[in-house]
N, C-alpha and C positions, 0 to 999 in steps of 0.2 A: 671599099676602103677597109683595110684591116685594122684591128684593135691592138693596142700595146699588150705585151705579154702579161703585165701586171694587173690588167683589168678583166674581170670575169663578167660577161654579159648576164644580166638578170633574166632577160626574156629570151624567148626562142629566137634563133637566127632567122632573119627575113631574107628570102631569096627574091629580089626584085625582078629577076628574069622570069621566074616561074609564076610569081604572083605579084604583078606590079601594084596592086591595090593594098597589099599586105604591109602593115606598119608594126614596129615593135610596140609592146605595151609600155605605157608611160606612167610615171608617178609624179604628180605635180608638174607636168610638162617636160620632165627629164627622163631619158632612158635609164632604167635601173642598172647600176653597175656597182661592183664591189671595189672600192679604191684600195690600192696597195698600201701595205703597212710601211711607213718610212723607217729607214735604217737607223735614224738618229734617236728614236724613242728608246727609253730604258727597257730592259728585258721584261719587267713587270708590266709596263705600259703596253708593250708589244703583245703580251698575252691577252690583256684585256681588250685591246684594239681588235685583235683577230676574232675574239669571241663575239664582241659587239657586231663586227662586220658580218660574221656568219649569221647571227640571228636577224639583224636588220635586212640582210640580203634575202634570206629565206622568206621574210615577211613582205618583201617588195617595198621597203621603206628607205632605200639608200641609193645615192647616185655618186658618181666620182667626185662631184663638186663638194661633197660632205667631208672630204679627207681632213681639212684643217680643223673643223669642229670636232671630229672624232679624235684627232690628236690631243686637243685640249681635254676632252672627256677622259681619254685613257691616261693622260698625264696626271690629271686630278685624282683619278682612282689610285694610281701608283703612289702619289704623294700622300694620299689619305691612308693607304695601307702602311706605308713606312712610318708615318706619324703614329698610327695606332700601335704598331709593334714597339716603338720607343716608349709610348705611354704605358704599355703593359710592363715593360722592363723597369722604368724609372718612376712611374706614377704620373698623375695629371697635375699635381701641384708641387711647387717648390717654395722654400722659405727665403724671404729677402733678408739682407743684412740687418734690417730693423725688426725682424721677427714676424713679419706679415706673410700670409700665404697668398701666392699668386699662381696663375696658370703657367705651366712650362711652355717654352717656345713650341714644343711638339704639339701640345694641346691647342695652341693658337693656330698652328699650321693645319691640324686636323679639321678645325672648325672652318677655316678658309677653303680648304680643298673640298670638304663635304658640301658646302654651299654652292661652290662652282659646279661640282659634279651633279648635284640635284637639279640645278637650274638647266643644265644641258640635257639631262635625262628627260625632263619634261618636254623639251623641244624635239627630241628624237622619238618621243612616244614610248619611252622605256618605263615610265611610271604609269600607274593606273589612270591618273588624271591626264597624263600626256596621251595615252592611247585613246581616250575619249575625244580628243581634239583632232586626231588624224582622220582625214576624209579619204575614204576608199572610193576611188573613181574607177578602178580596174577590178572587176570581179575575179580576175585570175591571180590577184595578189595572194601571197601565202599568209601564214599566221605565225605568231611567236611560238617557239618550242621551248618553253621554260621548264 
């Protein structure tokens, strides 16, 4: 069975005819594959998505089924970056008509995106705490190249 062009197999190809006992390496029961980057992501999200996939693929911590969560992660990163750029241009606070200081909408967006991003980073093992939770069952898995 051939694989779609947009999926990169993480493990060595297994030739069942030559070695019927040979099986691909698995991570958490799934064959490691790098999911393709969806065309609908913003350009900034695409850049981050591809970088994440490259690192997670190299470490053996990704499967095609992770595409949706990676999209959320990359979109949160792109939103956080855009909000940070606006905060740097306009500041973090604005004055209300009554003279009170409040966070700008961009500061609120940055906070929301950063919390979402951090939460998913832990799940993917991208933070120090997240990496401590990843169980390595395959000694052939790679390592992060940060």
